[in-house]
C-alpha positions as CSV (number, residue, x, y, z in Angstrom):
1,X,-0.1,0.2,-0.2
2,X,1.3,3.3,-1.2
3,X,1.1,6.7,1.2
4,X,0.1,9.8,-0.5
5,X,3.7,10.8,-1.2
6,X,4.2,7.7,-2.8
7,X,1.1,7.6,-4.7
8,X,2.5,11.2,-5.9
9,X,5.5,10.0,-6.9
10,X,4.2,7.3,-9.1
11,X,2.0,9.5,-10.6
12,X,4.5,12.2,-11.9
13,X,6.8,9.3,-13.1
14,X,4.0,8.1,-14.9
15,X,3.8,11.4,-16.9
16,X,7.8,12.1,-17.0
17,X,7.3,15.0,-14.6
18,X,9.1,15.7,-11.7
19,X,7.6,16.7,-8.3
20,X,8.1,20.3,-6.8
21,X,8.1,20.5,-2.8
22,X,7.8,24.0,-1.6
23,X,8.5,24.6,2.6
24,X,6.6,26.9,4.5
25,X,6.8,27.5,8.3
26,X,3.5,27.1,9.9
27,X,2.1,29.6,11.7
28,X,4.3,32.7,9.8
29,X,2.8,34.8,10.0
30,X,0.1,33.3,11.7
31,X,-2.0,29.9,11.7
32,X,-5.2,31.7,9.0
33,X,-2.5,32.9,7.0
34,X,-0.7,29.6,6.2
35,X,-3.7,27.3,5.5
36,X,-4.7,30.2,3.1
37,X,-1.0,29.8,1.4
38,X,-1.1,25.9,1.8
39,X,-4.3,26.2,-0.6
40,X,-2.7,28.6,-2.6
41,X,0.6,26.6,-3.0
42,X,-2.0,23.4,-4.3
43,X,-3.5,25.6,-6.8
44,X,-0.4,26.6,-8.2
45,X,1.0,23.2,-8.8
46,X,3.2,21.9,-6.1
47,X,2.9,18.5,-5.5
48,X,4.5,18.3,-1.4
49,X,4.1,20.9,0.7
50,X,5.9,20.6,3.9
51,X,5.2,22.5,6.9
52,X,7.9,23.6,9.1
53,X,6.9,22.7,13.1
54,X,8.4,25.9,14.6
55,X,11.2,25.3,17.4
56,X,13.2,27.4,19.2
57,X,16.1,25.7,18.4
58,X,16.3,25.3,14.6
59,X,20.0,24.2,14.0
60,X,19.6,22.8,10.6
61,X,18.2,26.5,9.4
62,X,19.5,29.3,8.2
63,X,18.3,33.2,9.6
64,X,15.8,33.5,6.8
65,X,13.7,30.3,8.2
66,X,14.8,31.3,11.9
67,X,13.2,34.5,11.6
68,X,10.0,32.9,10.5
69,X,10.2,29.7,13.1
70,X,10.6,33.1,15.8
71,X,7.2,34.8,14.4
72,X,5.5,31.3,14.3
73,X,6.8,30.7,17.6
74,X,5.4,34.5,18.5
75,X,1.7,33.9,17.1
76,X,1.3,30.7,19.8
77,X,1.8,27.9,17.0
78,X,1.7,24.3,18.9
79,X,1.7,21.1,17.1
80,X,-1.9,20.7,18.2
81,X,-2.8,23.9,16.1
82,X,-0.9,22.5,13.1
83,X,-2.8,19.4,13.0
84,X,-5.7,21.0,13.3
85,X,-5.2,23.6,10.8
86,X,-4.4,20.4,8.6
87,X,-7.4,18.7,9.5
88,X,-9.2,21.2,8.2
89,X,-7.6,21.3,4.6
90,X,-9.0,17.2,4.1
91,X,-10.4,16.8,0.9
92,X,-9.3,20.4,-0.1
93,X,-5.9,19.9,-1.4
94,X,-4.6,17.6,-4.1
95,X,-1.1,18.0,-2.7
96,X,0.5,15.4,-0.4
97,X,1.5,17.3,3.0
98,X,4.6,16.3,5.5
99,X,6.3,18.3,8.4
100,X,9.4,18.9,8.3
101,X,10.6,19.1,12.2
102,X,13.2,18.3,14.6
103,X,13.4,15.2,16.6
104,X,13.0,17.4,20.1
105,X,9.8,18.2,19.6
106,X,8.2,14.4,18.6
107,X,10.1,12.8,21.4
108,X,8.0,15.3,23.8
109,X,4.9,14.9,22.5
110,X,5.1,10.8,22.1
111,X,6.2,9.2,19.0
112,X,3.6,7.1,18.7
113,X,1.0,9.7,19.8
114,X,2.2,12.2,17.2
115,X,2.5,9.8,14.1
116,X,-1.3,8.8,15.2
117,X,-2.4,12.0,15.3
118,X,-0.3,13.8,12.3
119,X,-1.3,10.8,10.1
120,X,-5.2,11.1,11.3
121,X,-5.2,15.4,10.7
122,X,-3.9,14.1,7.3
123,X,-0.2,14.3,6.7
124,X,1.5,12.1,5.1
125,X,5.1,11.9,6.7
126,X,7.8,14.1,8.5
127,X,11.3,15.2,7.5
128,X,13.3,14.9,10.8
129,X,17.1,16.2,10.0
130,X,18.7,15.9,13.4
131,X,17.5,12.6,13.2
132,X,20.3,10.1,12.0
133,X,19.2,6.7,10.4
134,X,20.9,4.6,13.1
135,X,18.2,6.3,15.7
136,X,15.2,6.0,13.5
137,X,14.3,2.6,14.1
138,X,11.0,3.2,16.6
139,X,10.1,6.0,14.6
140,X,10.4,4.7,11.4
141,X,8.7,1.7,12.7
142,X,6.0,3.3,13.7
143,X,5.7,5.0,10.5
144,X,5.4,1.5,9.0
145,X,2.5,0.8,10.6
146,X,0.6,4.0,10.0
147,X,1.6,4.2,6.4
148,X,3.6,7.2,7.4
149,X,6.8,8.6,5.5
150,X,9.9,9.2,8.1
151,X,12.1,11.0,5.2
152,X,15.9,11.2,6.2
153,X,18.8,13.3,4.7
154,X,21.8,12.7,2.9
155,X,24.2,15.2,2.8
156,X,27.6,15.6,0.0
157,X,29.9,14.2,3.0
158,X,27.7,11.1,3.8
159,X,30.0,8.0,3.5
160,X,29.1,5.1,0.9
161,X,28.1,2.9,3.8
162,X,25.7,5.4,5.6
163,X,24.5,6.3,2.3
164,X,23.1,2.9,1.8
165,X,21.9,3.0,5.5
166,X,19.8,5.8,5.0
167,X,18.5,5.2,1.8
168,X,17.4,1.9,3.5
169,X,15.7,3.5,6.5
170,X,14.0,6.3,4.8
171,X,10.5,6.2,3.4
172,X,8.6,8.6,0.9
173,X,11.7,10.0,-1.1
174,X,15.4,10.4,0.3
175,X,16.0,14.5,1.1
176,X,19.2,15.0,-0.8
177,X,21.2,18.3,1.5
178,X,22.7,19.7,-1.9
179,X,24.9,21.9,0.8
180,X,26.6,21.5,4.1
181,X,25.8,23.9,6.0
182,X,22.4,25.3,6.9
183,X,19.8,25.9,4.8
184,X,19.4,29.2,2.6
185,X,19.0,30.6,-0.9
186,X,22.6,29.7,-2.1
187,X,24.0,29.0,-5.1
188,X,25.0,25.2,-4.8
189,X,27.1,24.0,-7.9
190,X,25.4,22.1,-10.2
191,X,27.8,19.5,-11.4
192,X,28.4,18.3,-7.7
193,X,24.4,17.9,-7.0
194,X,24.4,15.6,-10.2
195,X,26.9,13.4,-9.3
196,X,25.7,13.6,-6.1
197,X,22.3,12.6,-7.1
198,X,23.4,10.2,-9.5
199,X,25.2,7.9,-6.3
200,X,22.5,8.1,-4.4
201,X,20.4,6.5,-7.3
202,X,23.2,3.6,-7.6
203,X,22.1,2.5,-3.8
204,X,18.1,3.2,-3.9
205,X,15.1,3.2,-6.5
206,X,13.4,5.5,-3.9
207,X,13.1,9.1,-5.6
208,X,15.7,11.2,-4.7
209,X,14.4,15.0,-3.8
210,X,17.1,18.1,-3.6
211,X,16.8,20.7,-1.2
212,X,19.1,23.6,0.2
213,X,20.3,26.4,-1.8
214,X,17.6,26.0,-4.5
215,X,16.2,29.7,-5.0
216,X,15.2,30.6,-8.6
217,X,13.2,29.0,-11.1
218,X,16.4,28.4,-13.1
219,X,18.1,26.5,-10.5
220,X,15.0,24.3,-10.1
221,X,14.4,23.6,-13.7
222,X,18.4,22.5,-13.8
223,X,18.1,20.5,-11.1
224,X,15.0,19.0,-11.9
225,X,16.9,17.1,-15.1
226,X,18.5,14.6,-12.7
227,X,16.4,14.8,-9.5
228,X,13.0,13.2,-8.6
229,X,11.8,16.2,-6.9
230,X,13.2,19.8,-6.5
231,X,13.0,21.5,-2.7
232,X,12.2,25.1,-2.1
233,X,12.2,26.7,1.5
234,X,14.0,29.5,2.4
235,X,13.1,31.7,-1.2
236,X,9.5,31.0,-0.4
237,X,10.2,32.4,3.2
238,X,11.8,35.5,2.1
239,X,8.6,36.4,-0.1
240,X,6.3,35.9,3.0
241,X,8.6,38.2,4.7
242,X,8.8,40.9,2.2
243,X,5.1,41.0,2.2
244,X,4.2,40.8,6.0
245,X,1.4,42.9,6.5
246,X,0.1,43.1,3.0
247,X,-2.9,42.2,1.5
248,X,-1.2,40.2,-1.4
249,X,1.2,38.4,0.3
250,X,-0.8,35.3,-0.2
251,X,-0.8,36.1,-3.9
252,X,2.7,36.9,-4.2
253,X,3.6,33.3,-2.7
254,X,1.7,31.9,-5.1
255,X,2.9,33.9,-7.7
256,X,6.5,33.0,-7.2
257,X,5.4,29.1,-6.4
258,X,3.7,29.3,-9.8
259,X,7.2,30.4,-11.6
260,X,8.7,27.3,-9.9
261,X,6.1,25.2,-10.8
262,X,6.6,26.1,-14.9
263,X,10.5,25.5,-14.2
264,X,9.9,22.3,-12.8
265,X,7.1,20.9,-14.9
266,X,7.6,22.8,-17.8
267,X,3.8,24.1,-17.9
268,X,2.1,27.2,-17.5
269,X,1.1,28.2,-14.2
């Protein structure tokens, strides 16, 4: 049985298309606006919407997403309010929905309760950047029981033996971090990314998606030539940041997402 993430990749593969995955921090600037952004991203052709759970110590995130996380915490965003918001979107979006969170909030919430509650709300998986494959057994087991993907990360520095371990443990897709360091709209060397994606694909048939450092439609188009999906986060958060307090915030986020969708899929938004 495939969950929505796996179904989405299967459909895209049949149509010879690549996935566009967009990250937004849930609750930035507030939960009501996040709900409108999710609906707009879905309308603009985003395949997987990645909702960040705000955390006080987001060690994998650069200053742009750190600031978004602080704004979300300032608006009193909690795991419960995020689950409630996603639950209210059931039947209204065709995109798969994941959360991106650190292990500590999941551990505090309770692993089994988190997986059960997230799945019941309509969330299809979780990306946990600080969870090593060696420590992922319990969460992965609970995920398999509920058809809930646990998405693990690989990096340019990942050794061959660990790469096999990570790709075996990961479900949904393999998240390739294209740069060493934290998230941010930076330039990554295209040739290096292509070579590393090929290296990962030699040890797994799971989809490989590239994130960290993808900030423009041209970069997204280039990466989509050899990866199964393109992940954009900080560049989208910058659009939100630029339009804070403005009535056109959601529209501007949608416009940027549409340009990314056109680049990745070769279709008009």
